[in-house]
C-alpha positions as CSV (number, residue, x, y, z in Angstrom):
1,X,-0.1,-0.2,0.2
2,X,3.1,2.4,0.3
3,X,2.5,3.6,3.6
4,X,4.3,2.9,7.0
5,X,2.9,1.0,9.6
6,X,3.3,0.6,13.4
7,X,2.4,-2.3,15.1
8,X,1.5,-2.3,19.1
9,X,1.6,-5.7,21.3
10,X,-1.9,-5.3,23.5
11,X,-3.0,-7.4,26.0
12,X,-6.5,-8.8,25.8
13,X,-7.0,-9.7,29.5
14,X,-5.8,-13.1,29.9
15,X,-2.1,-12.4,29.6
16,X,-2.2,-13.3,25.7
17,X,-1.0,-10.7,23.3
18,X,-2.5,-9.6,20.1
19,X,-0.9,-7.4,17.3
20,X,-2.7,-4.7,15.8
21,X,-1.7,-2.9,12.9
22,X,-2.6,0.5,13.0
23,X,-2.6,2.8,9.9
24,X,0.1,5.4,9.7
25,X,1.5,7.7,6.9
26,X,-0.7,8.4,4.0
27,X,-3.9,9.4,5.9
28,X,-2.0,11.6,8.4
29,X,0.0,13.2,5.3
30,X,-3.7,14.6,4.4
31,X,-4.5,17.1,6.8
32,X,-7.6,18.4,5.2
33,X,-9.0,14.9,5.6
34,X,-7.6,13.9,9.2
35,X,-10.6,13.5,11.6
36,X,-10.3,15.3,14.9
37,X,-10.3,13.6,18.2
38,X,-11.2,14.8,21.5
39,X,-10.0,12.9,24.9
40,X,-11.0,13.0,28.2
41,X,-9.9,10.1,31.0
42,X,-8.2,11.1,34.6
43,X,-5.8,8.3,34.2
44,X,-2.7,9.9,32.6
45,X,-1.1,6.4,31.7
46,X,-4.5,5.7,29.4
47,X,-5.0,9.2,28.2
48,X,-1.4,8.4,26.7
49,X,-2.5,5.5,25.1
50,X,-5.5,6.6,23.6
51,X,-3.6,9.7,22.3
52,X,-0.9,7.3,20.6
53,X,-3.6,4.8,19.3
54,X,-5.5,7.8,17.6
55,X,-2.4,9.3,16.5
56,X,-1.3,5.9,14.8
57,X,-4.7,6.0,13.0
58,X,-4.1,9.3,11.2
59,X,-6.3,11.3,13.6
60,X,-5.6,14.6,14.9
61,X,-5.7,15.4,18.7
62,X,-8.0,18.6,19.1
63,X,-7.6,18.3,23.0
64,X,-6.7,15.9,25.3
65,X,-7.6,16.2,29.4
66,X,-8.7,15.2,32.5
67,X,-12.6,14.6,33.2
68,X,-12.0,18.3,34.4
69,X,-11.1,19.8,31.1
70,X,-14.5,18.0,30.0
71,X,-16.3,20.2,32.6
72,X,-14.4,23.2,31.6
73,X,-15.3,22.9,28.2
74,X,-19.2,22.0,29.0
75,X,-19.1,25.5,30.8
76,X,-18.2,27.3,27.8
77,X,-20.5,25.7,25.3
78,X,-19.5,27.5,22.3
79,X,-15.6,26.8,22.5
80,X,-16.4,23.5,23.4
81,X,-18.5,22.8,20.1
82,X,-15.6,24.2,18.2
83,X,-12.9,21.8,19.5
84,X,-15.2,18.8,19.8
85,X,-14.0,17.3,16.9
86,X,-15.4,14.3,15.1
87,X,-14.7,11.7,17.5
88,X,-14.5,12.2,21.5
89,X,-13.4,9.7,23.8
90,X,-14.3,9.7,27.6
91,X,-12.9,7.4,30.1
92,X,-15.2,7.8,33.5
93,X,-14.9,4.4,35.4
94,X,-16.3,6.3,38.2
95,X,-18.4,9.6,37.6
96,X,-20.3,11.8,40.1
97,X,-23.3,14.1,39.7
98,X,-21.6,16.9,37.8
99,X,-19.8,14.8,35.4
100,X,-22.8,12.7,34.5
101,X,-24.7,16.0,33.9
102,X,-21.5,17.3,31.5
103,X,-21.8,13.9,30.0
104,X,-25.4,14.2,29.5
105,X,-24.5,17.6,27.7
106,X,-21.6,16.2,25.6
107,X,-24.0,13.6,24.2
108,X,-26.6,16.0,23.3
109,X,-24.2,18.1,21.3
110,X,-22.5,15.0,19.9
111,X,-25.8,14.1,18.5
112,X,-26.2,17.7,17.1
113,X,-22.7,18.0,15.7
114,X,-22.5,14.4,14.3
115,X,-19.8,13.8,16.5
116,X,-18.8,9.9,17.3
117,X,-19.0,9.3,21.0
118,X,-17.0,6.5,22.7
119,X,-17.4,6.4,26.6
120,X,-15.8,3.8,28.8
121,X,-16.7,3.1,32.3
122,X,-17.1,0.3,35.0
123,X,-20.1,-2.1,35.8
124,X,-20.7,-0.1,38.8
125,X,-21.2,3.1,36.6
126,X,-22.5,1.3,33.8
127,X,-26.5,2.2,34.5
128,X,-25.9,5.8,35.4
129,X,-23.7,6.3,32.2
130,X,-26.1,4.4,30.1
131,X,-29.1,6.7,31.5
132,X,-27.5,9.7,30.2
133,X,-26.4,8.3,26.9
134,X,-29.6,8.4,24.9
135,X,-29.3,11.0,21.9
136,X,-25.7,10.3,19.7
137,X,-25.8,6.1,19.6
138,X,-22.7,6.4,21.7
139,X,-20.5,3.2,21.9
140,X,-20.1,2.2,25.9
141,X,-17.3,0.0,26.9
142,X,-17.2,-1.8,30.2
143,X,-13.7,-1.9,31.9
144,X,-12.0,-2.5,28.4
145,X,-8.9,-3.7,27.4
146,X,-6.8,-1.8,25.1
147,X,-7.2,-4.3,22.2
148,X,-11.2,-3.5,22.9
149,X,-10.7,0.1,22.7
150,X,-9.0,-0.1,19.6
151,X,-11.4,-2.1,18.2
152,X,-14.2,0.8,19.4
153,X,-11.9,3.1,17.4
154,X,-11.9,1.2,14.4
155,X,-15.9,0.9,14.2
156,X,-16.0,4.4,14.9
157,X,-13.9,5.3,11.9
158,X,-15.8,2.7,10.1
159,X,-19.0,4.9,10.7
160,X,-17.8,8.4,11.1
161,X,-19.6,9.8,8.1
162,X,-18.8,11.4,4.9
163,X,-15.2,12.5,5.7
164,X,-14.1,9.1,6.1
165,X,-15.6,8.1,2.8
166,X,-13.9,10.9,1.1
167,X,-10.7,8.8,1.7
168,X,-9.6,6.4,-1.3
169,X,-11.0,2.9,-0.6
170,X,-7.5,1.3,0.1
171,X,-7.1,4.1,3.0
172,X,-10.8,3.2,4.5
173,X,-9.9,-0.4,4.4
174,X,-6.4,0.0,6.0
175,X,-8.2,2.1,8.8
176,X,-10.7,-0.8,9.2
177,X,-7.8,-3.2,9.8
178,X,-7.6,-1.6,13.4
179,X,-10.2,-4.1,14.2
180,X,-8.4,-7.3,12.8
181,X,-6.0,-9.7,14.8
182,X,-7.0,-9.2,18.3
183,X,-7.9,-12.4,19.6
184,X,-11.0,-14.0,20.7
185,X,-12.6,-10.9,21.6
186,X,-12.1,-9.3,18.3
187,X,-13.8,-12.4,16.6
188,X,-16.8,-12.1,18.6
189,X,-17.2,-8.4,17.9
190,X,-16.4,-8.4,14.5
191,X,-19.1,-10.9,13.9
192,X,-21.5,-8.2,15.1
193,X,-20.0,-5.4,13.5
194,X,-19.8,-6.9,10.1
195,X,-23.3,-5.7,9.1
196,X,-22.9,-2.1,10.7
197,X,-21.1,-0.2,8.3
198,X,-21.1,3.6,7.0
199,X,-24.3,4.2,5.3
200,X,-25.9,1.1,7.1
201,X,-27.0,-0.3,3.6
202,X,-26.6,-4.1,4.6
203,X,-29.4,-5.9,6.2
204,X,-29.4,-6.1,10.1
205,X,-27.7,-9.2,11.9
206,X,-31.3,-10.2,12.9
207,X,-34.4,-10.9,10.9
208,X,-37.3,-9.9,12.7
209,X,-40.6,-9.5,11.3
210,X,-42.8,-10.0,14.2
211,X,-46.1,-11.9,14.1
212,X,-47.3,-10.3,10.8
213,X,-47.4,-13.9,8.9
214,X,-50.3,-14.6,11.1
215,X,-52.5,-12.1,9.8
216,X,-55.4,-13.7,7.8
217,X,-58.4,-12.4,5.5
218,X,-62.0,-12.3,7.1
219,X,-63.9,-14.7,4.9
220,X,-66.9,-12.4,5.6
221,X,-65.7,-8.8,5.4
222,X,-62.1,-9.6,3.3
223,X,-60.6,-7.5,5.9
224,X,-57.1,-8.1,7.5
225,X,-57.7,-9.7,10.7
226,X,-54.6,-10.8,13.2
227,X,-54.9,-14.1,15.4
228,X,-55.0,-13.1,18.9
229,X,-51.8,-13.3,20.8
230,X,-51.3,-16.2,23.1
231,X,-50.3,-15.0,26.7
232,X,-46.6,-15.1,27.8
233,X,-45.4,-18.1,29.2
234,X,-45.4,-18.9,32.8
235,X,-42.4,-17.1,34.3
236,X,-41.2,-20.0,36.4
237,X,-40.8,-21.8,33.2
238,X,-38.6,-19.0,31.8
239,X,-36.5,-18.9,34.9
240,X,-35.9,-22.7,34.9
241,X,-34.9,-22.8,31.3
242,X,-32.5,-19.6,32.2
243,X,-31.2,-21.9,35.2
244,X,-30.5,-25.2,32.6
245,X,-28.7,-23.1,30.4
246,X,-26.5,-21.6,32.9
247,X,-25.9,-25.0,34.7
248,X,-23.9,-26.1,31.6
249,X,-21.1,-23.5,32.5
250,X,-20.3,-25.8,35.5
251,X,-19.2,-28.4,33.1
252,X,-18.2,-26.8,29.8
253,X,-16.2,-23.5,28.9
254,X,-19.1,-20.8,28.9
255,X,-17.9,-19.6,25.5
256,X,-19.0,-23.0,24.0
257,X,-22.7,-22.4,24.5
258,X,-22.8,-18.4,24.0
259,X,-25.7,-17.1,22.9
260,X,-26.2,-13.7,24.4
261,X,-29.2,-12.8,22.1
262,X,-31.5,-15.8,23.2
263,X,-30.4,-15.4,26.7
264,X,-31.4,-11.7,27.0
265,X,-34.9,-12.6,25.3
266,X,-35.6,-15.2,27.8
267,X,-34.6,-13.1,30.7
268,X,-36.8,-10.0,29.6
269,X,-39.4,-12.1,28.7
270,X,-39.6,-13.5,32.3
271,X,-39.5,-10.0,33.8
272,X,-42.6,-8.7,31.5
273,X,-44.3,-11.7,32.6
274,X,-43.2,-10.7,36.0
275,X,-43.9,-6.8,35.8
276,X,-40.3,-5.9,36.8
277,X,-38.0,-3.6,34.7
278,X,-34.7,-4.9,33.9
279,X,-31.6,-2.4,34.2
280,X,-28.8,-2.4,31.5
281,X,-26.5,-4.0,33.9
282,X,-28.7,-6.7,35.0
283,X,-29.5,-7.4,31.3
284,X,-25.4,-7.7,30.6
285,X,-25.0,-10.2,33.3
286,X,-28.0,-12.2,31.9
287,X,-26.4,-12.6,28.6
288,X,-23.6,-14.6,30.3
289,X,-20.9,-12.8,27.9
290,X,-18.6,-9.6,29.0
291,X,-20.5,-6.2,29.1
292,X,-19.1,-4.6,26.3
293,X,-20.2,-7.4,24.2
294,X,-23.4,-7.6,25.8
295,X,-23.9,-3.8,25.2
296,X,-22.9,-4.2,21.2
297,X,-26.0,-7.3,21.2
298,X,-28.0,-4.9,23.1
299,X,-27.5,-2.2,20.3
300,X,-28.2,-4.9,17.6
301,X,-31.3,-5.9,18.9
302,X,-32.7,-2.6,19.6
303,X,-32.0,-1.7,15.8
304,X,-33.5,-4.8,14.6
305,X,-36.8,-3.8,16.6
306,X,-36.5,-6.7,19.4
307,X,-35.6,-4.3,22.3
308,X,-36.3,-0.9,23.4
309,X,-34.9,1.9,25.8
310,X,-37.5,2.9,28.4
311,X,-36.6,6.0,30.6
312,X,-37.4,5.9,34.2
313,X,-40.5,8.0,34.6
314,X,-39.3,8.9,38.3
315,X,-35.7,9.7,37.5
316,X,-34.4,10.7,34.1
317,X,-31.0,9.6,34.8
318,X,-32.1,5.9,34.6
319,X,-33.1,3.8,31.8
320,X,-34.3,0.1,31.6
321,X,-34.4,-2.3,28.5
322,X,-37.6,-4.2,27.5
323,X,-39.1,-6.4,24.7
324,X,-40.4,-4.5,22.1
325,X,-44.4,-5.4,21.4
326,X,-43.7,-7.3,18.6
327,X,-40.8,-9.3,20.2
328,X,-43.2,-9.9,23.4
329,X,-45.8,-11.2,20.4
330,X,-43.0,-13.3,19.1
331,X,-41.9,-15.0,22.0
332,X,-45.4,-15.7,23.1
333,X,-46.4,-17.4,20.0
334,X,-42.9,-19.2,20.0
335,X,-43.7,-20.7,23.6
336,X,-47.1,-21.3,22.5
337,X,-46.2,-23.4,19.3
338,X,-43.7,-25.6,21.5
339,X,-46.7,-26.3,24.0
340,X,-45.8,-28.8,26.8
341,X,-42.6,-29.7,25.5
342,X,-41.2,-26.2,26.4
343,X,-40.6,-27.4,29.7
344,X,-37.8,-29.4,28.3
345,X,-35.9,-26.4,26.6
346,X,-32.2,-25.9,27.9
């Protein structure tokens, strides 16, 4: 390709390394096309890593500082909008009320300007962070490794908009190689991201038509009539199926049977029948996969019309995940079709 490349050795969390080839050279030489990135992180070593990875990918660092800089920028909105850049990377493993408010306003500004937002946090702060990010379609990472951060950066570059598409196809493919060769984590996340590129012309990872096929013409009036939806299954049955599925992890590697989409659908079906709300943290746990991976599945399933975000009416800082009516209808019909044999499902 004619440009220099730099290799970084990243740990993926289990002590093994994974090499990531980052584009460096030709894209950096095109100052007029270089995407600008703002970085906010209190941990200096992490901020340095994020700057290094962003620079290696041909990005221009618009600003970099701790979360205090985010608060200061939030207090001077006109200036903040000017330097927000095309990408914004924020690390907030523990976040207080003022930072949450600033993050929510940053989310709104990113949505308005079209900037791509990537926020990393901890499992303890996930519900708070998720609750205040509802405008910009931000990527949320939970205690990510450096490899996972690079994957998120590659995905962000792939959907960063028209400015990325102005690059040659060769350069754009080189940028996308940031997401390659990062071990098992990359393979799982790449499987989910293969259908999400810029301009989103490819089909969703999920084919979901709801119960439209159950509609029929009434013989007397020739009007379209939809069959009555059966009731949701007994939540005790669904919980028993979930426990049976989880039992396998005692005897086999959990990854062998990983099926986060189905595990989340089962959990939300039981919760709907029980009339209880499910937080994003709880749903991530129910998925049986790492939280960052679960969040990507939640995003895919939301785009496919299976799941929906519901804000807490008593606390706007919180949000829950529920089945859509069509998904609930499909689950009810699925269990009704299985009948008594559903008790044997694992």
